[in-house]
C-alpha positions in Angstrom: 64.3 109.1 79.5 65.4 111.7 82.2 63.0 113.5 84.4 63.4 116.7 86.0 63.4 116.6 89.8 63.9 120.5 90.3 62.1 123.5 87.9 63.3 126.8 89.2 61.9 130.1 87.2 64.7 132.5 87.8 62.8 135.5 86.7 65.6 138.3 87.5 68.5 136.6 85.1 65.4 135.6 82.9 66.0 131.9 83.2 64.4 128.3 83.9 66.6 126.2 85.2 65.8 122.3 85.2 67.6 119.6 86.9 66.9 116.1 85.8 67.8 112.8 87.3 70.5 111.9 85.4 73.1 114.9 86.8 72.1 117.6 83.8 71.1 120.7 84.7 70.5 123.1 81.8 69.7 126.7 82.4 67.5 127.7 79.5 66.7 131.8 78.9 63.0 132.6 78.8 63.7 134.0 75.1 65.1 130.7 74.4 62.0 129.2 75.5 59.4 131.3 74.0 61.2 131.5 70.4 61.2 127.4 70.8 58.1 126.7 72.1 56.2 123.5 71.2 52.8 125.4 70.3 51.0 125.9 66.8 52.2 129.2 66.8 56.1 128.4 67.1 55.8 125.4 65.2 53.9 125.7 62.5 50.1 124.6 61.5 49.5 120.9 60.5 53.3 120.0 60.4 54.5 123.2 58.7 57.7 125.3 58.8 58.6 126.2 62.6 57.4 130.5 62.6 60.2 132.8 63.5 59.5 134.4 66.4 60.8 138.0 66.8 61.5 140.4 69.6 61.0 138.1 72.4 64.5 139.6 74.0 62.7 140.7 77.1 60.0 138.3 77.3 59.0 137.1 80.9 57.5 134.2 82.4 55.0 134.8 84.8 54.6 131.6 86.0 54.6 127.8 85.1 51.8 126.0 85.5 52.0 121.6 86.0 50.5 119.5 83.6 49.7 116.3 84.4 53.3 114.2 85.2 54.9 115.0 81.9 54.7 118.6 81.4 54.6 122.4 82.4 53.1 125.6 80.9 55.0 128.3 80.8 52.9 131.4 80.6 54.4 134.4 79.5 54.1 137.9 80.3 53.4 138.4 76.3 49.8 136.2 76.6 51.4 133.3 75.4 51.0 130.1 76.7 49.4 127.5 74.6 53.0 125.3 74.6 53.4 122.3 76.9 57.1 121.5 77.5 57.0 118.1 78.1 60.2 116.7 80.5 61.4 115.1 77.0 60.8 118.3 75.0 62.7 120.5 77.8 65.7 117.8 78.0 65.9 118.2 74.3 66.3 122.0 74.6 68.8 121.5 76.9 70.7 119.2 75.3 71.0 120.9 72.0 70.6 124.2 73.0 73.7 125.5 71.7 72.6 123.9 68.3 69.5 125.7 68.1 69.9 128.9 69.4 72.7 129.6 66.7 70.2 128.2 63.9 68.0 130.6 65.6 70.6 133.7 65.5 70.6 132.8 61.9 67.4 132.8 60.8 67.1 136.2 62.6 70.0 137.9 60.9 68.8 136.4 57.5 65.4 138.3 58.0 67.0 141.5 59.3 69.1 141.4 56.0 65.9 140.8 54.1 64.1 143.1 55.4 67.1 146.0 54.5 66.7 144.9 50.6 
């Protein structure tokens, strides 16, 4: 499993840049991280379906807190701070970004269309 060698919070760009020891570097937007948080609020309680988190286009990250040698906690400016982003999950978010982001955008569009009906 790859481990991060550098994590850089780029507040003006609203991006978390994560460089891994296998030479992969992922630029993950704050909105993407917030809407894909590993927290129960987003993942669903008790293994339920992933919740659709809306309105996070301008969300910020105020700080990063290390959690042992395996994860970080991102503190978002909307008060959300309960998800632990493990190294494995951060790597997965980077690796599958196009797919996960595309699926999220489709769900947002579907919700918008349903709200108009």
